[in-house]
Residue frames relative to the residue before (quaternion, step in Angstrom):
aa qw qx qy qz dx dy dz
X 1.0000 0.0000 0.0000 0.0000 0.00 0.00 0.00
X 0.5051 -0.6507 0.5189 0.2287 3.40 -1.16 1.01
X 0.5372 -0.6365 0.4507 0.3213 3.63 -1.00 0.87
X 0.6311 0.5776 -0.3084 0.4158 3.51 1.11 -0.82
X 0.6218 0.5518 -0.2655 0.4882 3.47 1.14 -1.03
X 0.6891 0.4765 -0.2701 0.4745 3.57 0.84 -1.11
X 0.6376 0.5107 -0.3382 0.4673 3.61 0.96 -0.73
X 0.6465 0.4966 -0.3265 0.4784 3.69 0.90 -0.70
X 0.6446 0.5231 -0.3172 0.4586 3.48 1.01 -0.90
X 0.6721 0.5003 -0.2985 0.4570 3.58 0.85 -0.81
X 0.6399 0.4892 -0.3223 0.4973 3.63 1.13 -0.60
X 0.6396 0.5279 -0.3324 0.4492 3.49 1.12 -0.64
X 0.5951 0.5451 -0.3264 0.4921 3.48 1.08 -0.90
X 0.6626 0.5106 -0.3161 0.4476 3.66 0.79 -1.00
X 0.6467 0.5189 -0.3224 0.4566 3.62 0.89 -0.86
X 0.6716 0.5151 -0.2730 0.4574 3.50 0.95 -1.11
X 0.6681 0.5069 -0.2784 0.4683 3.59 0.96 -0.87
X 0.7920 0.3553 -0.1612 0.4697 3.61 0.90 -0.73
X 0.4598 0.6933 -0.4409 0.3369 3.62 1.25 0.15
X 0.3979 -0.7072 0.5345 0.2364 3.52 -1.12 0.62
X 0.4792 0.7032 -0.4208 0.3143 3.53 1.30 -0.27
X 0.3171 -0.7011 0.6044 0.2065 3.59 -1.16 0.53
X 0.0873 -0.7980 0.5935 0.0572 3.64 -0.91 0.85
X 0.6052 -0.5342 0.4482 0.3840 3.53 -1.28 0.47
X 0.6214 -0.5655 0.3633 0.4025 3.70 -1.02 0.58
X 0.6169 0.5593 -0.3584 0.4221 3.64 0.97 -0.72
X 0.6556 0.5011 -0.2946 0.4820 3.61 1.02 -0.87
X 0.6543 0.5093 -0.3208 0.4578 3.62 0.94 -0.89
X 0.6696 0.4974 -0.3100 0.4562 3.57 0.98 -0.81
X 0.6326 0.5146 -0.3364 0.4709 3.55 1.08 -0.60
X 0.5795 0.5377 -0.3493 0.5031 3.65 1.10 -0.74
X 0.6635 0.5201 -0.2976 0.4480 3.59 0.82 -1.09
X 0.7174 0.4597 -0.2693 0.4489 3.59 0.65 -1.07
X 0.6618 0.4749 -0.3356 0.4730 3.62 0.84 -0.77
X 0.6261 0.5409 -0.3332 0.4521 3.65 0.99 -0.79
X 0.6798 0.4788 -0.2801 0.4798 3.62 0.88 -0.99
X 0.6373 0.5150 -0.3311 0.4680 3.65 1.01 -0.74
X 0.6829 0.5243 -0.2636 0.4350 3.51 0.95 -0.98
X 0.8049 0.3347 -0.1394 0.4698 3.50 1.11 -0.81
X 0.3761 0.7628 -0.4560 0.2622 3.49 1.30 0.03
X 0.2689 -0.7703 0.5502 0.1781 3.63 -1.00 0.69
X 0.8381 0.1479 -0.0309 0.5241 3.57 0.68 -1.00
X 0.8247 -0.2136 0.1028 0.5134 3.53 0.28 1.21
X 0.8076 -0.3305 0.2666 0.4093 3.53 -1.45 -0.17
X 0.2808 -0.7840 0.5245 0.1770 3.64 -0.52 0.97
X 0.0454 -0.7654 0.6418 0.0124 3.51 -0.98 0.96
X 0.3743 -0.7438 0.4954 0.2476 3.59 -0.61 0.96
X 0.5673 -0.5641 0.4448 0.4028 3.60 -1.08 0.37
X 0.1993 -0.8093 0.5455 0.0878 3.50 -1.03 0.84
X 0.1639 -0.7019 0.6704 0.1764 3.57 -1.25 0.35
X 0.5722 -0.6001 0.4242 0.3639 3.52 -0.95 0.97
X 0.8455 0.2107 -0.1566 0.4649 3.56 -0.84 1.00
X 0.4693 0.6661 -0.4201 0.3995 3.49 1.48 0.14
X 0.2766 -0.8192 0.4828 0.1386 3.44 -0.27 1.27
X 0.5847 0.5620 -0.3572 0.4633 3.59 1.20 -0.60
X 0.6326 0.5042 -0.3384 0.4808 3.70 1.01 -0.73
X 0.6343 0.5417 -0.3395 0.4347 3.56 0.99 -0.77
X 0.6752 0.4687 -0.2989 0.4849 3.57 0.93 -0.89
X 0.6123 0.5306 -0.3526 0.4682 3.69 0.99 -0.56
X 0.6888 0.4774 -0.2922 0.4607 3.51 0.79 -0.90
X 0.6056 0.5321 -0.3298 0.4913 3.60 1.13 -0.67
X 0.6522 0.5068 -0.3053 0.4738 3.56 0.91 -0.87
X 0.6661 0.4770 -0.3106 0.4819 3.66 0.91 -0.83
X 0.6205 0.5265 -0.3767 0.4426 3.66 0.91 -0.72
X 0.6226 0.5574 -0.3469 0.4259 3.63 0.98 -0.86
X 0.7844 0.3221 -0.1941 0.4932 3.70 0.92 -0.71
X 0.4025 0.7737 -0.4440 0.2057 3.65 1.17 0.00
X 0.6800 0.4702 -0.3061 0.4720 3.57 1.19 -0.58
X 0.5156 0.6175 -0.4501 0.3876 3.65 1.11 0.02
X 0.4493 -0.6139 0.5532 0.3395 3.57 -1.20 0.52
X 0.6920 -0.4677 0.3642 0.4120 3.49 -1.32 0.17
X 0.6843 0.4893 -0.2761 0.4649 3.47 1.06 -0.93
X 0.6284 0.5019 -0.3511 0.4795 3.64 1.10 -0.62
X 0.6423 0.4954 -0.3513 0.4675 3.58 0.92 -0.67
X 0.5993 0.5734 -0.3298 0.4508 3.58 1.00 -0.74
X 0.6968 0.4787 -0.2562 0.4688 3.49 0.85 -1.14
X 0.6550 0.5198 -0.2972 0.4608 3.65 1.00 -0.79
X 0.6340 0.5260 -0.3134 0.4724 3.44 1.16 -0.88
X 0.6350 0.5208 -0.3152 0.4755 3.61 1.07 -0.87
X 0.6513 0.5410 -0.2937 0.4438 3.56 0.98 -0.84
X 0.6336 0.5333 -0.2919 0.4784 3.53 1.12 -0.92
X 0.6495 0.5080 -0.3288 0.4604 3.58 0.94 -0.87
X 0.6656 0.5129 -0.3001 0.4515 3.49 0.96 -0.94
X 0.6449 0.5297 -0.3023 0.4606 3.54 1.08 -0.81
X 0.8113 0.3393 -0.1360 0.4562 3.55 0.71 -1.11
X 0.7975 0.2944 -0.1431 0.5068 3.55 0.96 -0.68
X 0.6472 -0.5175 0.3298 0.4522 3.66 0.88 -0.64
X 0.7215 -0.4508 0.3227 0.4148 3.52 -1.33 0.13
X 0.4067 -0.7246 0.5121 0.2175 3.54 -0.94 0.83
X 0.3536 -0.7741 0.4506 0.2696 3.69 -0.41 0.92
X 0.5997 -0.6165 0.3875 0.3319 3.46 -1.09 0.76
C-alpha cells in the first residue's frame, strides 16, 4: 500500500469520525464495512454476536457485501464515500 494512499485514508477516517453530520443507517453500515475491510489484519472480520442481536446481523451483512474487495479497493471506496458525504479530504 502506498504511503500517500494510507495517509489520505487516515485523514478520511478522521473526518468521518469527527463529523457532526447524521447519516442514515445504511450509509453508516457501509462506512463501517469498508473501514473494517480496509484495516483488517488477519482475514475476514466478523463482529461478536449475541443471539437475536439485530445490529450485529446488519453489521455482518454489510461486511459480507464488501468481503471480495481488496484492502486497497476498500480504502479507496471509503475515501470516495467521505468525499461524497462529508467533503474534500485535505492534502
